[in-house]
N, C-alpha and C positions, 0 to 999 in steps of 0.2 A: 505494500499497499505506500501511495508517495505519501514524503514526509509532511507534507503542506500540509496535508488534514492534521497527524500530527500536533505539528507545531500550532496551528490553528485552535485547534480542541485546549488543550494545553491554554495557550493565549486566552481563551473565554473563561475555563477556569477561572484565570487569575484574574480578572472582570470582570466578569459579574461574579465572582466570589471573593475571592482573595490568594493571593499566592500562599500562602497555608493552606490553603484546603487541594491549591494543585498537587502542592507535595505532597500533601498527606497524601492524596488520590494516587501516583507517581508510585510514593512505598510499600501503598498497600498492595494493587496490581504483581509488585517484586516483579517486574520488568529484566529479564539482561542487561539493558542497555541503562536502567535507572531515570528512562525517560532524558534519555542525552538526544535528541532528536536536531537534525535538521532538514527544511524546508525541500533539498534538492535531494534529500537521502531514500530509500526506501526500506520497508520496515514490516515487518510480519504479520500479518491479517490479527491475529490470532492477540499481536499486542493490545489491537483495539477491540477486541473484545473483552480481553482481563481489565482494560480501563474502564470499561461501559458495564461491565458486570460489579464491581466499585462501585461508579455510579450508582446504580440499581440498588446501591444496599446504603449507600450515604444518603441518598437526595428521598428516598421511596419514589420514584417516580420510577414508569415502566420505559425499558429500553427505546419499546416505539419513542413512546414519547422527546426523552434525553436525542435520539436520533433527530427528530424532525427540528429541539431546537437547536441542538449544533449544525446542521444544516443551514437551517434560516441565521446561523451566525458567519457560518461559512463561504455563502456567496459574497457577504461582503470582502473578505477577506480574497478570494478570489476576481474578481470583479477587483478589487485595486492592485492586485499581481497582473491580472492577465487584461488590463482597462480596452487593450491594441483590440483583443480579440474581442471584445464584445461593440468596441466603436465599429462593425461592420453592420450591426445587425438593427432593424428597424422596429424596434417592440416585443414585447415577451413571445410572441407568439414567432414571430419570424425569429426570433433567438434558439426558441426551444427546436423549431424546424430548421436548422443548422448543426443543432451539436453536436452529430454524428458527424457532418458529411464535411466539418469548417471548424468548427469551437475543438472536436476530441481528436480532430489529424493536428490541430497546432498542438494540443498540448502533449501527444503522441512525437514531434518535433522534438520540446522541451525534455518527455520524460522518456524515451523508446520503451521504459521495459511495463510504462503502465500499465494495469489491469484495470480500464477503465470502464460501467455499465455499457449497455448496449440503448441506443433508443430510434425506435423507429416508424415514423410519421404512417399512421392508418390513414389519417380524413384532413383536412381544415379549411376553415373558413376565415372569412373578414375577422369572425369574431371566438371563431370556437375548435377545439384543437384533439383529438383522441389519438395518443402517444403510446406505442408499446415498452414498457421498458423490463429488460432483463440483466442482472445478477446475479450470480449463486451467492454472491455475499450476502442478500435479501437484505440491501439496504436502503428498499423501497420510500421509508420515514424518511431516509436526510435526503432525498430525489423531494421529497413532498415539501419539504422544510428552504432547500432550495429554489424552485418553482414559487412558493409566496414569499420571497425575498426578492426575488429575479421581480414580481409584480411591482413589487411596494418601489423598486430601482425605477421599472417603469412608468411609478408610478398612473396603473390601472388595478382595479382588485379583481380576482378572479374566484369562479365556482369553481372545485375540483372534485371528480369521483376517484375513487383508482377499486380496482378489481383488479382481487390473484383470477392469474388465468390458469387452467389444465395443464398449460405443458409447466414444468417446473421453473423455478428462480425467474416468473412471466407473472408482468404486472401490465394493467392498462390502466393509464390516468385520461379521462375526458375530463377537457378542460373550457370553461367558456368564459370571456371575459364580460364580465359588469358593469354596468354605468351608472 
């Protein structure tokens, strides 16, 4: 998993709670690298699972709630680091339309070993989209948080429904922009 995901999670814990809380989470997760992450490194997904497990215990929130909150926060970090990629999009649905074909291609240039989720546009109108999401990591709540933060970034509101499909690790997002 990309290091920027880990460094952003630690940043969020430090900003939203406290540096001491972030340190406690890292220590309780018993990570092999003691939480020494770099944004450009690659780290085992199991370390994210350990951190998430500790957060579930410490906060009483579900893993899905925590992943959503983190996805919302993560969008801001990714938008700041990759603002050039977002500059070529024309609104929320346009950004989602170009996620796999353009944005993830640019991310892969920077991080060739990145294991990114896959998105496939099933249908699109001016105000709605059906989007298929696939990831063996089952991080769809993180994707939901990213989408809602993107909507805020583009100053729009959206309604979203998520449905798990029969294909393993695959979800469909039905997204509608509302005025």
